[in-house]
C-alpha positions as CSV (number, residue, x, y, z in Angstrom):
1,M,92.4,148.6,83.6
2,K,94.7,149.8,80.4
3,K,93.6,153.2,81.3
4,F,94.8,153.0,84.9
5,L,98.4,151.5,83.5
6,S,98.3,154.4,81.1
7,F,97.7,156.9,83.8
8,V,100.2,155.4,86.3
9,S,103.0,155.2,83.6
10,G,102.3,158.9,82.6
11,A,102.6,160.1,86.2
12,L,105.6,158.1,86.8
13,M,107.2,159.5,83.6
14,G,105.9,162.9,84.6
15,S,107.7,162.5,87.8
16,L,111.1,161.5,86.4
17,V,110.9,164.6,83.9
18,G,110.3,167.1,87.0
19,A,112.7,165.5,89.1
20,T,115.4,165.6,86.3
21,L,114.7,169.4,85.6
22,A,114.5,170.2,89.5
23,L,118.1,168.9,89.7
24,L,119.2,170.4,86.5
25,L,117.8,173.9,87.3
26,A,118.5,174.0,91.1
27,P,120.2,177.6,91.9
28,S,122.5,175.9,94.7
29,S,124.2,172.5,95.3
30,G,122.5,170.1,97.1
31,E,125.0,170.5,99.9
32,T,124.3,174.1,100.2
33,L,120.4,173.4,99.9
34,R,120.3,171.0,102.8
35,T,122.3,173.3,104.9
36,Q,119.7,176.2,103.9
37,I,116.9,173.8,104.8
38,Q,118.7,172.7,108.1
39,N,119.1,176.3,109.0
40,R,115.3,177.1,108.2
41,L,114.3,174.2,110.3
42,V,116.5,175.0,113.3
43,S,115.1,178.5,113.1
44,L,111.4,177.4,112.8
45,Q,111.9,174.9,115.7
46,D,113.4,177.8,117.9
47,E,110.4,179.9,117.0
48,L,107.9,177.2,118.1
49,Q,109.5,176.5,121.4
50,K,109.6,180.2,122.2
51,A,106.0,180.6,121.3
52,A,104.8,177.5,123.2
53,A,106.9,178.8,126.2
54,E,104.9,181.6,126.0
55,R,101.6,180.4,125.6
56,K,102.3,178.0,128.6
57,I,102.9,181.1,131.1
58,E,99.8,182.4,129.6
59,L,97.9,179.4,130.2
60,E,99.5,178.8,133.6
61,K,98.5,182.7,134.8
62,Y,95.0,182.0,133.2
63,L,94.9,178.9,135.4
64,D,96.0,180.4,138.5
65,D,93.4,183.2,138.0
66,L,91.1,180.7,138.0
67,R,91.8,179.1,141.1
68,Q,91.9,182.1,143.1
69,P,88.8,182.5,145.0
70,G,86.3,185.4,143.4
71,A,88.7,185.7,140.6
72,A,86.9,187.4,137.8
73,T,87.1,185.3,134.2
74,E,87.4,186.7,130.8
């Protein structure tokens, strides 16, 4: 039990030191960083929606080809 408590306290101290260093050494302010993250997430969401729409079109075409009598399958 003592080893476990030592491990947990060490992990908590390490996390605290790491978070403090990350805040002190961050290249930009919190607001700027949040804006950058939000912009990247919006961009990623747009890319995913575009890819999903393209895949949907491909799948619909494939299903239409399957429904036609005498259609060749890949």
